[in-house]
N, C-alpha and C positions, 0 to 999 in steps of 0.2 A: 947763781943766786936765783934765777928764774925757776929752776926745779925746786929749790928749797921753799920758795913762796907757794908754789902750786901744791906741794906736799903738805904744807901747813894749812892751807885753805881746805884741802881735801880732808885732813884730819879734823878740823873744826866742824865741817859739814857732817862728817861721820859721827862725831860726838853729839852734835845737836840732834841728829836723827835718832841716835840710840837713846838719848835722854827722853825724847818725845815718845818713842815706842815704849820705853819703860814706864812712863807715866800713864799712857793709855792702857797698857797691860795691867798695871796695878789697879786702875779704875774698873776695868772689865772683870778682873778677878774678884774684886769686892762685890760688884753687882751680881756675879754668878753665885757667890757665897750667900748673898741675901735671898736670891731665888731658890737656892737649895734649901736654906733654912725655912723659907716660906712653904715649900713643898712638903717638907718633913712635918711641919706643924699642921698643915692641912690634912696630911695622911693620918696623923694621930687624932685630929678632930673628927675625921670621918669614922675612924674606928670607935671613938667614944660614942658617937651618935648611933652607930650600928649596935654597939653593946647596950645602949639605952633602949633601943627598939626591941632587942631580944628580951631584955628584962621586963619591958612593958607587956609584950606578948606572952611572956611566961606566966603572967597572972591568969590568962584564960586558956592556955594550952601547955603541953609539955615543952620543956626548954629546948629539946632537940628539934621539935617541929618549928618553934619560933626561930631558932638559929637557921634552920633550913630555908624558911620563908624569907628571912632578911637576906641571906646569901643569894637566893634566887633573884630577889628584887635588885640587889646590887649588880648581879651578873647581867640582868636585863638592861639596867642603866648603862653599864659598860658597853654592851653591844650597840645600843642606840648611839652613844657618843662615838664609838669607833666607826659606825656607819656614816655619821655626820661628818667625821673627819675625812673619811675616804672620799665622800662626795666633794668636799672642799678642795682636796689636793688632786690635781690633774698632772700626770707625768708630762704632758705636752705643753703645759702653760708657760714654762720658762724657755721654750725653744723659739728663737727669733723667726719671723716669717720668711726670711731669705735662706733659711737652712734647708737642706735637701729633705725630702719626705722620709719618714721613718718606715722600716719594714713592718708588715702586719704582725700583730702580737699573737702569740699562741694562746689558746683559751686556758683559763685558770682551771686547775684540776679540782680544787676544793669547792667550786661553785657550780 
């Protein structure tokens, strides 16, 4: 009888944990879907603004030059944002102080 009771308690605990994990996963999945939809809408909005800029510049220069200028400006913005993100993220920031020291890094080839 003792074994049967412990098996029942274990099963109830497993079921409760599974239900809680299912609820958390469902909530996280919904949040991820909203973030994804937000990112897609932002991408389309950015494309519409870029197209608007090209059309505005097309009034004073050829369309291909206007598109090239807008593309170069967007590439510049992307580079600045990437550089800012690289400065924000440090590979050693998450290492606890009691961890052994890291070996020296090899220099980056592209820089």
